[in-house]
N, C-alpha and C positions, 0 to 999 in steps of 0.2 A: 951794193949787197944790202947795205942797211934799209935802203926803200922797199926792197922786195919783203923784208921781215915787217916792216910798218903796214903795207899794203895787205899782206897777208893777215896781219893782227886786226886791222880795222874790217876786213871781210869777215873775219871769224866772229867778231863782236856784232856786227850788222847782221848776220846769219842767226844768231842766238837772239837778237833783240825781236827781228821780224817774224822768225818762226814761232814765236809764242801768241801772237795776236790772233785773235778771232774775228772772223768777218762775217758769220753768220750763226745765229743761236735760234734753235727750233724748240719750243715748248711742245708738249706731248699731244696737245689738242688745237693748237692755234699756230698757224703758218707765220713765220716771222721774216723779216729782211734786216739787212744792216742798218740798224736804229741810228748809227752815227751820221748817215749820210741821207736818210729816207724819212720825211715826215710821215707819221700815221694818219690815216684818214678820219677816224673817230676822235675828235679833240675835246669831247665833254669833260673828261677828267683832267686835263691839263691845267696845272697851277699848282700852288703850294696849299696845302690843306692841314689845318690844325687839329689835333685829336681832341674831340671833346669826351667821349666815352669809348672804351674798348671793352666789351663784355664777352668773356670765354667761358665756355662750359666743357669740360672733357669729362666724359663717363659721369655727369652729374654732380661733379665738383665746380661750382660757379666762382668766376672772379670778375670784378668789374674794376677796371682801370679809369681813372679819369685823367685826361691828358693834362700835362702842366707844360708851363712855358718852354718853347723849344721842341716840343713833340709834334712831327708832322710828317706827312707823306708828299712827296713832290714828284708829280707826274709831269714828264716832259713832252713836248711835241714830236720828239724822236723817238718815243716807245721807252724811254729811261725812266725807272723808278727809284727814288732815295727815300729811305725810311730813317726817321730816328726817333725812339721811344724810349723814356726813362724806365718803364717798366720792363724788368729783364736786362737792362742796359743794352737795348737793340739798336743795331746799326744795320742796315740792309741797303745792297745795290742791286737792282735787277732790271731785266728788260720785261716790259708787259705788253699784252696786247688784249684787245677788247674784242668780242664776239656779238656783233649787232643781232644775231639770230637768236642766241640765247640771252642776250642782255647781261653777260658774264665778263669780268675781267680776271686774268690769270697771269702770273708771271714766273719767269725763271730767275732763282737767286743766283747771283754770280760773286757776291761777297757777303758774308754774315757774320756779324759779331753779336754774341748774347753772353752777358755777364763776363766779359773781357775774354771769352774763348772766341778765337775766329777762324773761319774756314773759306776757301774760295772754290770748294768743290760745288758744282752746280747743281741746284735742286730745283723742283717744280713745286710751287704752292698750289694746292687745290683751288680751283676757281670761286671767285666771290660773285654774288648776283648783286647788280647795282639796284638797290631799291629806290634810292632818291639821287637824282643829279639835276642841280640847277646852278645858278650863278653864284650861290652863297652857301648851299648844303649838299653834302654827299654822305649816303649811308650805302655801306657795303655789308653783306651778310654771306657766310659760308657754313655749309652742313657738311661734313665729311667723314668716313667712316676710318678710323685709325685702330691700331692694335691695343689702344687704352680704352676704346669705345667711340661713341659718336662725339666728334668735335664741333661745337657749335661757336661761331663768333660773328659778332656785329659790331662794326666800327662806325660811330658818327663824327662827322667831320663839319667844320666850318671853314669856309674859303677865307685864306690870310691876305690882309690887303697890304 
């Protein structure tokens, strides 16, 4: 009789653990596949990129952040993106996709923490235009309309060695 209870308990725990996993995330504008198993076709952003500057303007209020040691964006060959930035104490885990047609990159945030407040509610970041992308430099720019006015951001990166 005890074996039946143990099997039932293990089955219940297994059902809970596996029912919460996601196998497909689809951003609004770019079709995605399961990034944990499939490599992306456009690999130009893959790597660890240290932040040189991050310029943000929302409704004509400008902020320029100079990256510090440990600030980075990490793009993987499986379409995963990991961000760590001391400005706003930002940590982000996302799935990204590149549109070769529009030369833009966009991502779906899966886990975000800003100033110690964390959320795992999925949100889509407006697309960034890839201005520069070579083996040593990356520049991303975004223009988006928000409830606070036009949001402009330009991030300059250097490839980490």
